[in-house]
C-alpha positions as CSV (number, residue, x, y, z in Angstrom):
1,M,-47.6,51.4,20.5
2,L,-50.8,53.1,19.3
3,T,-51.1,56.8,18.5
4,A,-54.9,56.7,18.7
5,A,-57.6,54.2,19.6
6,V,-61.3,54.5,18.8
7,A,-63.7,52.7,21.0
8,G,-67.4,51.7,20.5
9,S,-70.0,50.6,23.0
10,V,-69.5,47.4,25.0
11,F,-68.8,44.6,22.5
12,A,-69.7,46.8,19.5
13,S,-67.5,48.6,17.0
14,P,-67.4,52.4,16.9
15,P,-69.3,54.3,14.2
16,A,-67.3,55.0,11.1
17,S,-67.7,58.8,11.6
18,N,-65.7,58.6,14.9
19,I,-63.0,56.5,13.2
20,L,-62.8,59.0,10.3
21,E,-62.5,61.9,12.6
22,A,-59.5,60.2,14.4
23,L,-57.9,59.6,11.0
24,R,-58.3,63.2,10.1
25,L,-56.7,64.3,13.3
26,L,-53.8,61.9,12.8
27,R,-53.2,63.4,9.3
28,K,-52.1,66.7,10.8
29,G,-48.4,66.9,10.5
30,N,-48.2,63.4,9.2
31,N,-46.5,62.9,5.9
32,V,-45.8,59.2,6.2
33,G,-49.3,57.7,6.4
34,T,-51.4,55.8,9.0
35,L,-51.8,52.1,9.7
36,V,-55.1,51.0,11.0
37,I,-55.1,47.6,12.9
38,V,-58.5,45.9,13.2
39,A,-59.7,42.7,14.8
40,N,-61.5,40.6,12.3
41,Y,-65.2,41.0,13.3
42,T,-67.9,42.0,10.9
43,G,-68.8,45.3,12.6
44,D,-65.2,46.3,12.9
45,R,-64.4,45.4,9.3
46,L,-67.4,47.3,8.0
47,N,-67.0,50.5,10.1
48,F,-63.2,50.7,10.0
49,G,-63.2,49.8,6.3
50,L,-65.8,52.5,5.5
51,A,-63.7,55.1,7.4
52,V,-60.5,54.1,5.7
53,E,-62.1,54.4,2.3
54,R,-63.4,57.8,3.2
55,A,-60.0,58.9,4.4
56,K,-58.4,57.7,1.2
57,S,-60.9,59.6,-0.8
58,E,-59.8,62.7,1.1
59,G,-56.2,62.1,0.1
60,H,-55.0,60.5,3.3
61,C,-52.3,57.7,2.9
62,V,-53.8,55.0,5.1
63,E,-53.6,51.2,5.1
64,M,-55.7,48.7,7.1
65,I,-54.6,45.3,8.4
66,L,-57.0,42.7,9.8
67,V,-55.8,40.4,12.6
68,A,-57.5,37.0,12.5
69,D,-55.6,34.7,15.0
70,D,-58.5,32.5,16.1
71,C,-57.7,28.8,16.2
72,A,-61.1,27.6,17.4
73,L,-62.6,27.0,14.0
74,V,-62.6,23.4,12.8
75,S,-64.1,24.0,9.4
76,A,-63.3,26.3,6.5
77,N,-67.0,26.8,5.9
78,R,-67.0,30.4,7.3
79,A,-68.0,33.4,5.3
80,V,-66.4,35.9,7.7
81,G,-63.2,34.0,8.5
82,K,-61.2,33.6,11.7
83,R,-61.9,36.1,14.5
84,G,-59.4,38.6,15.8
85,L,-58.5,37.8,19.4
86,C,-55.7,38.7,21.8
87,G,-53.0,38.3,19.2
88,I,-53.9,41.8,18.1
89,V,-52.0,43.1,21.1
90,L,-48.8,41.6,19.8
91,A,-49.6,42.9,16.3
92,I,-49.9,46.4,17.7
93,K,-46.6,46.1,19.7
94,I,-44.7,44.9,16.6
95,A,-46.2,47.6,14.3
96,G,-45.5,50.3,16.8
97,A,-41.9,49.3,17.2
98,M,-41.4,49.2,13.4
99,A,-42.9,52.7,13.1
100,E,-40.6,54.0,15.9
101,E,-37.6,52.6,14.0
102,G,-38.6,54.6,10.9
103,L,-39.8,51.9,8.6
104,Q,-42.0,53.0,5.7
105,L,-45.7,52.2,5.8
106,D,-45.6,49.6,3.0
107,E,-42.7,47.9,4.6
108,I,-44.5,47.7,8.0
109,V,-47.6,46.3,6.3
110,H,-45.5,43.6,4.5
111,K,-43.6,42.6,7.6
112,L,-46.6,42.6,9.9
113,N,-48.7,40.5,7.5
114,G,-45.9,38.0,7.4
115,A,-45.8,37.8,11.2
116,L,-49.6,37.4,11.4
117,E,-49.4,34.2,9.4
118,N,-47.7,32.7,12.5
119,L,-50.1,34.1,15.1
120,H,-52.6,31.8,16.8
121,T,-55.0,32.1,19.8
122,I,-57.5,30.0,21.6
123,G,-59.6,30.7,24.7
124,M,-61.3,28.8,27.5
125,C,-63.6,30.0,30.3
126,L,-65.3,28.8,33.4
127,T,-68.1,31.4,33.4
128,P,-69.8,33.6,30.9
129,C,-69.9,37.4,31.1
130,S,-72.8,39.8,31.3
131,I,-73.3,43.2,29.6
132,P,-74.3,45.6,32.3
133,G,-78.1,45.4,32.7
134,C,-78.4,42.1,30.7
135,P,-78.3,38.4,31.7
136,P,-75.3,36.2,31.0
137,S,-74.7,35.7,27.3
138,F,-74.8,31.9,27.8
139,T,-74.9,29.4,30.7
140,L,-72.3,27.0,32.1
141,E,-72.8,24.4,34.8
142,A,-70.4,24.5,37.8
143,N,-68.6,21.4,36.4
144,E,-68.2,22.7,32.8
145,M,-65.8,24.8,30.8
146,E,-66.3,26.4,27.4
147,L,-63.6,26.0,24.7
148,G,-63.0,28.3,21.7
149,L,-65.0,31.3,22.7
150,G,-64.6,34.8,21.4
151,V,-64.1,38.1,23.3
152,H,-67.6,39.5,22.9
153,G,-69.3,37.0,25.3
154,E,-70.3,34.5,22.6
155,A,-70.2,30.8,23.4
156,G,-67.4,28.6,22.1
157,V,-67.1,25.6,19.8
158,S,-67.3,22.9,22.4
159,R,-68.1,22.3,26.1
160,Q,-65.7,20.4,28.3
161,K,-65.9,18.9,31.8
162,L,-64.1,20.9,34.5
163,T,-60.6,19.6,34.9
164,T,-57.2,20.7,36.2
165,S,-55.2,23.6,34.7
166,N,-52.6,21.2,33.2
167,E,-55.3,19.2,31.4
168,A,-57.2,22.3,30.3
169,V,-54.0,23.7,28.8
170,S,-53.4,20.4,27.0
171,I,-57.0,20.5,25.6
172,M,-56.4,24.0,24.3
173,F,-53.1,23.3,22.6
174,N,-54.2,20.0,21.2
175,H,-57.2,21.7,19.6
176,M,-54.9,24.5,18.4
177,C,-52.6,22.0,16.8
178,N,-55.2,19.4,15.6
179,P,-54.3,18.4,12.0
180,E,-58.1,18.4,11.2
181,N,-58.4,22.0,12.3
182,T,-58.2,24.3,9.3
183,S,-56.9,27.2,11.4
184,R,-54.4,25.0,13.2
185,L,-50.9,26.0,14.5
186,L,-48.0,24.1,13.0
187,L,-45.2,23.6,15.5
188,S,-41.8,22.1,14.7
189,K,-38.9,21.1,16.9
190,G,-36.7,24.1,17.5
191,D,-39.3,26.8,16.8
192,Q,-39.0,30.0,18.7
193,V,-42.3,31.1,20.1
194,I,-43.7,34.0,22.1
195,L,-46.4,33.0,24.6
196,L,-49.1,35.4,25.7
197,V,-51.3,34.3,28.6
198,N,-54.4,36.6,28.6
199,N,-56.7,37.1,31.5
200,L,-60.3,37.3,30.2
201,G,-61.3,39.4,33.1
202,G,-62.2,37.4,36.2
203,T,-59.2,35.0,36.6
204,S,-57.1,35.4,39.8
205,Q,-53.4,36.0,39.6
206,L,-52.7,32.7,41.3
207,E,-54.7,30.9,38.6
208,M,-52.9,32.9,35.8
209,N,-49.5,31.9,37.1
210,V,-50.5,28.2,37.2
211,V,-51.8,28.3,33.6
212,A,-48.7,30.1,32.4
213,R,-46.5,27.4,34.1
214,D,-48.5,24.6,32.5
215,A,-48.5,26.3,29.0
216,I,-44.7,26.7,29.1
217,R,-44.2,23.1,30.2
218,W,-46.5,21.9,27.4
219,L,-44.6,23.8,24.7
220,E,-41.2,22.8,26.1
221,S,-42.4,19.1,26.0
222,C,-42.7,19.6,22.2
223,N,-39.1,20.8,22.0
224,V,-40.2,24.3,21.3
225,F,-38.1,27.2,22.6
226,V,-40.3,29.7,24.5
227,V,-38.3,32.9,24.1
228,R,-40.7,35.3,25.8
229,V,-43.8,35.1,28.0
230,F,-46.3,37.9,28.6
231,M,-49.2,37.7,31.0
232,G,-52.0,39.9,32.1
233,P,-55.5,41.3,31.3
234,L,-54.7,42.4,27.8
235,M,-58.0,41.7,26.0
236,T,-60.9,41.0,28.4
237,S,-64.5,40.0,28.2
238,L,-65.8,42.0,31.2
239,E,-65.9,39.7,34.3
240,M,-65.5,36.4,32.5
241,A,-63.4,33.8,34.4
242,G,-61.1,32.3,31.8
243,V,-57.9,32.7,29.8
244,S,-56.7,32.7,26.2
245,L,-53.4,31.5,25.0
246,T,-51.6,33.2,22.1
247,I,-48.6,31.7,20.3
248,L,-46.5,33.7,17.9
249,K,-43.8,31.8,16.0
250,A,-41.1,34.5,15.6
251,N,-37.7,35.1,14.1
252,D,-35.0,37.2,15.7
253,E,-36.3,40.4,14.0
254,I,-39.8,40.0,15.2
255,I,-38.6,39.2,18.7
256,S,-36.6,42.5,18.7
257,F,-39.7,44.4,17.8
258,V,-41.6,42.8,20.7
259,D,-38.7,43.5,23.0
260,A,-38.5,47.2,22.0
261,E,-39.2,49.5,25.0
262,T,-42.6,51.3,25.2
263,M,-44.2,53.8,27.5
264,A,-47.6,52.2,27.1
265,P,-48.8,51.6,30.7
266,G,-50.7,48.4,29.9
267,W,-47.8,46.6,28.3
268,P,-46.4,43.9,30.7
269,R,-42.8,43.0,31.2
270,S,-41.7,39.7,29.8
271,Y,-41.5,36.8,32.2
272,Q,-38.2,35.8,30.6
273,N,-35.4,38.2,31.1
274,T,-33.0,39.3,28.4
275,S,-29.5,40.7,28.9
276,E,-29.9,43.2,26.0
277,T,-29.8,46.9,26.8
278,Y,-32.5,49.1,25.3
279,T,-32.8,52.8,24.9
280,T,-36.2,54.2,25.6
281,K,-37.6,56.3,22.8
282,R,-39.9,59.0,24.1
283,T,-42.5,60.7,21.9
284,E,-44.7,63.6,22.9
285,V,-48.3,62.6,22.2
286,T,-51.3,64.9,22.4
287,L,-54.1,63.1,24.2
288,L,-57.4,63.6,22.5
289,S,-60.5,63.7,24.6
290,A,-63.5,62.1,23.0
291,R,-65.5,65.1,24.3
292,T,-63.5,67.4,22.0
293,L,-64.2,65.5,18.8
294,K,-66.7,67.1,16.5
295,L,-68.2,64.3,14.6
296,S,-68.5,64.7,10.9
297,N,-71.4,63.3,8.9
298,I,-70.2,60.6,6.4
299,H,-73.3,61.2,4.3
300,K,-73.9,64.6,2.8
301,Q,-77.6,65.4,2.7
302,G,-79.5,67.4,0.2
303,Q,-80.6,64.5,-2.1
304,I,-84.3,65.4,-2.1
305,G,-85.8,63.3,-4.9
306,Y,-89.5,63.0,-5.1
307,L,-91.6,64.6,-2.3
308,L,-94.5,63.4,-0.2
309,D,-97.5,65.6,0.5
310,D,-98.5,66.2,4.1
311,G,-100.7,63.1,4.2
312,G,-97.9,61.0,2.9
313,A,-95.4,62.4,5.4
314,T,-97.8,61.6,8.2
315,V,-98.1,58.0,7.1
316,F,-94.3,57.8,6.8
317,K,-93.9,59.1,10.3
318,S,-96.5,56.6,11.6
319,V,-94.5,53.8,9.9
320,L,-91.3,54.8,11.6
321,L,-93.0,55.3,15.0
322,E,-94.6,51.8,14.9
323,A,-91.4,50.1,13.7
324,C,-89.3,51.7,16.4
325,R,-91.8,51.0,19.2
326,S,-92.1,47.4,18.0
327,V,-88.3,46.9,18.1
328,I,-88.1,48.5,21.6
329,G,-90.9,46.2,22.8
330,S,-89.0,43.2,21.5
331,R,-85.7,44.1,23.1
332,D,-85.6,41.2,25.6
333,L,-86.9,38.7,23.1
334,L,-84.1,39.6,20.6
335,N,-81.4,39.6,23.4
336,D,-82.6,36.1,24.4
337,L,-82.3,34.8,20.8
338,D,-78.8,36.3,20.7
339,C,-77.6,34.6,23.8
340,G,-75.4,31.6,23.2
341,C,-75.1,32.1,19.4
342,G,-74.1,35.7,19.8
343,D,-73.1,38.2,22.4
344,G,-76.6,38.7,23.8
345,D,-77.1,42.3,22.9
346,C,-78.9,42.3,19.5
347,G,-82.1,43.6,21.1
348,S,-80.3,46.2,23.2
349,T,-78.4,47.5,20.1
350,L,-81.5,47.8,17.9
351,S,-83.5,49.3,20.8
352,D,-80.9,51.9,21.3
353,G,-81.0,52.8,17.6
354,S,-84.8,52.9,17.7
355,H,-84.8,55.3,20.7
356,H,-82.5,57.7,18.8
357,I,-84.8,57.6,15.8
358,L,-87.7,58.4,18.0
359,G,-85.7,61.3,19.4
360,A,-84.9,62.6,16.0
361,L,-88.6,62.4,15.0
362,A,-89.6,64.3,18.2
363,K,-87.1,67.0,17.3
364,H,-88.3,67.1,13.6
365,D,-84.7,66.2,12.5
366,I,-85.9,63.7,9.9
367,D,-87.1,65.1,6.6
368,L,-90.4,63.1,6.3
369,C,-91.4,64.9,3.1
370,S,-88.3,63.5,1.3
371,P,-88.0,59.7,1.6
372,S,-84.5,59.9,0.1
373,N,-83.3,62.5,2.7
374,A,-85.1,60.6,5.4
375,L,-83.3,57.3,4.6
376,F,-79.9,59.1,4.5
377,Q,-80.7,60.5,8.0
378,L,-81.7,57.1,9.3
379,S,-78.4,55.8,7.9
380,D,-76.5,58.4,9.9
381,I,-78.4,57.6,13.1
382,C,-77.7,53.8,12.7
383,Q,-74.0,54.2,12.0
384,K,-73.4,56.8,14.8
385,E,-75.8,55.7,17.5
386,M,-76.5,52.0,17.0
387,G,-72.9,50.9,16.5
388,G,-71.6,47.4,16.0
389,S,-72.4,45.1,13.0
390,S,-76.1,46.0,13.2
391,G,-75.5,49.7,13.0
392,A,-73.2,49.3,10.0
393,L,-75.5,46.9,8.2
394,Y,-78.6,49.0,8.7
395,S,-76.7,52.1,7.7
396,I,-75.5,50.4,4.5
397,F,-79.1,49.2,3.8
398,F,-80.6,52.7,4.2
399,T,-77.9,54.3,2.1
400,A,-78.4,51.9,-0.8
401,A,-82.2,52.0,-0.5
402,S,-82.2,55.9,-0.7
403,V,-81.0,55.8,-4.3
404,A,-84.2,54.2,-5.6
405,V,-86.6,56.5,-3.7
406,K,-84.7,59.5,-5.0
407,E,-85.8,58.6,-8.5
408,G,-89.5,58.5,-7.9
409,G,-92.5,57.2,-5.9
410,G,-94.9,54.3,-6.0
411,L,-94.6,50.6,-5.2
412,D,-92.1,50.1,-8.0
413,C,-89.8,52.6,-6.4
414,W,-90.0,51.0,-3.0
415,R,-89.6,47.5,-4.5
416,R,-86.3,48.6,-6.1
417,S,-85.3,50.3,-2.9
418,L,-85.7,47.1,-0.9
419,S,-83.8,45.1,-3.5
420,L,-80.9,47.6,-3.6
421,G,-80.7,47.5,0.2
422,V,-80.6,43.7,0.3
423,E,-77.9,43.6,-2.4
424,A,-75.8,46.1,-0.5
425,I,-76.0,44.0,2.7
426,R,-75.1,40.9,0.7
427,K,-72.1,42.7,-0.8
428,Y,-70.6,44.2,2.3
429,G,-71.9,41.8,5.0
430,G,-70.3,38.7,3.4
431,A,-73.4,36.5,3.9
432,E,-75.6,34.7,1.4
433,E,-79.2,33.5,1.6
434,G,-79.3,30.4,3.8
435,D,-76.4,31.5,6.0
436,R,-78.8,32.1,9.0
437,T,-78.6,35.9,9.1
438,M,-80.9,38.9,8.7
439,L,-80.3,38.5,5.0
440,D,-82.6,35.5,4.9
441,A,-85.6,37.5,6.1
442,L,-84.7,40.5,3.9
443,K,-84.2,38.4,0.8
444,A,-87.6,36.6,1.3
445,A,-89.3,39.9,1.7
446,A,-87.7,41.3,-1.4
447,D,-88.7,38.2,-3.4
448,A,-92.3,38.4,-2.1
449,F,-92.4,42.1,-3.0
450,N,-91.2,41.4,-6.6
451,Q,-94.1,38.9,-7.0
452,C,-96.9,41.2,-5.8
453,D,-99.4,43.2,-7.7
454,N,-98.3,46.8,-8.2
455,N,-101.7,48.3,-7.4
456,S,-102.4,46.9,-3.9
457,V,-100.3,48.5,-1.1
458,S,-102.2,46.7,1.6
459,G,-101.9,43.2,0.0
460,T,-98.3,43.8,-0.8
461,V,-97.1,44.8,2.7
462,I,-99.0,41.8,4.2
463,K,-97.4,39.3,1.9
464,V,-94.0,40.9,2.4
465,A,-94.2,40.8,6.2
466,K,-95.5,37.2,6.1
467,A,-92.6,36.1,3.9
468,A,-90.1,37.7,6.2
469,K,-91.7,36.1,9.3
470,E,-91.7,32.7,7.8
471,A,-88.0,33.1,6.6
472,A,-87.0,34.2,10.1
473,E,-88.6,31.2,11.7
474,M,-86.9,28.9,9.2
475,T,-83.4,30.1,10.4
476,A,-83.8,28.0,13.5
477,K,-83.2,25.0,11.3
478,M,-80.3,26.5,9.3
479,T,-76.6,26.0,9.7
480,A,-74.9,29.3,10.6
481,K,-72.3,30.2,8.0
482,A,-71.8,33.9,8.7
483,G,-71.9,36.2,11.7
484,R,-71.0,35.3,15.3
485,A,-73.4,32.4,15.3
486,S,-71.0,30.6,12.8
487,Y,-68.3,30.5,15.4
488,V,-70.2,28.6,18.1
489,S,-71.2,25.0,18.5
490,S,-74.3,23.9,16.5
491,S,-75.9,23.0,19.7
492,H,-76.7,26.7,20.2
493,W,-78.6,27.0,16.9
494,T,-81.9,26.0,18.4
495,K,-83.8,29.4,18.0
496,P,-84.4,31.7,15.1
497,D,-81.7,34.1,14.2
498,P,-82.2,37.4,16.1
499,G,-81.2,39.6,13.1
500,A,-83.7,37.9,10.9
501,T,-86.4,38.0,13.6
502,A,-85.8,41.8,14.0
503,V,-86.4,42.3,10.3
504,A,-89.6,40.4,10.5
505,I,-90.7,42.5,13.5
506,I,-90.0,45.7,11.6
507,L,-91.9,44.6,8.5
508,E,-94.8,43.4,10.6
509,A,-95.0,46.8,12.2
510,I,-95.0,48.5,8.7
511,S,-97.7,46.2,7.5
512,R,-99.9,47.1,10.5
513,V,-99.7,50.8,9.5
514,L,-100.1,50.4,5.8
515,S,-102.8,47.6,5.7
């Protein structure tokens, strides 16, 4: 199936540098190219996309496909689009079979994209999950179920009363096929479908069998031909008690790719037998240990720009220390804001990144005399050590911001630096002002900066921090249109956005030092 997989921390995408190193290793002896299959989440899109573009710039023939099989969304008003759920497992199986048959990369991309148009998934759970060391990402009463959740612990689109498996399956499929649902599944009499019943982590085998039976009966009642059924813990959310149902409308060619033999130990046998005889194709694969990977910097340093004197470098260090300590001290607050509307780890992610920055400062690994170099180094720390969407977004921000401070000093320089960082996050993050994301606080800060008197550092930082704090507080009343919060029910949008709050906390810390 896969030749390589690159993993990040729990519920977070891997840093782009790890992905790029994997692509470099795969290039050895490979003259046909590489296909990268990615679940449609912001962090994965950003980090895998960055690595793919870097690999292309090095001459590697590589293509990337996004899998977005989520059927939970009832509105097209989403900046990020449908999430990638358990359907990615079928996408990997199909692509792997096509590659084994010797199809060219462009042909695999074309056929797989066609198959993905008919791939749909929806999930339901009885309990939330908990990242180790953290409380549950949301709460459910003993008589409640959550419909339309993702795989990172985020809540779903609606809450249902606990009911039987048969009724729960009907609720899931009716939502999936609802004509008012913009991501709906269209079923017609005589369609051939492949059913995948996925254990979200904490569901017993007995319950899985009951759900699979009820799902098959529901589909057959619609005069749909269920040609294959797969079941197992294929894409889990830690210990979450729940299931997801994936439907792939498939022609005979796609079915043959799904049926192709594989040595992958996690691939289950179909619950519907076939009389066809298959020949197992064996391929020798070198297993790569993550411990042997030598991570390569994406950013090349040496962009010195204007230099600070010893006094300026000391102030710069104080700013970084205060900002990192403030974020670490706000870890639980940010995690609490992220529960329900996210995966409950915003504070943990930013705190981890802050600890690594403090470590780099202690080892004198940050060039405090060169703001441009320092921002590049902060960018590397964020994308390698912080991970996920936050790591990618902060890395993009610092990279873009470094351009302005390379050109000169003074408030004008830092004003342009902030504006360039904000614009980069808008471009690559896919959000706009008013979408209830970190961009709301950043944009307010940049606007306040642009309106301030050039000669007053103290007055400027106070106004900038105040604008960011007010904008962060206003996100509690906004409709989420981007990020993971946009996927959950509006009943969870009762608190300020954690990303925007983190920006306000950082800017308040900076203002305490500089004012």
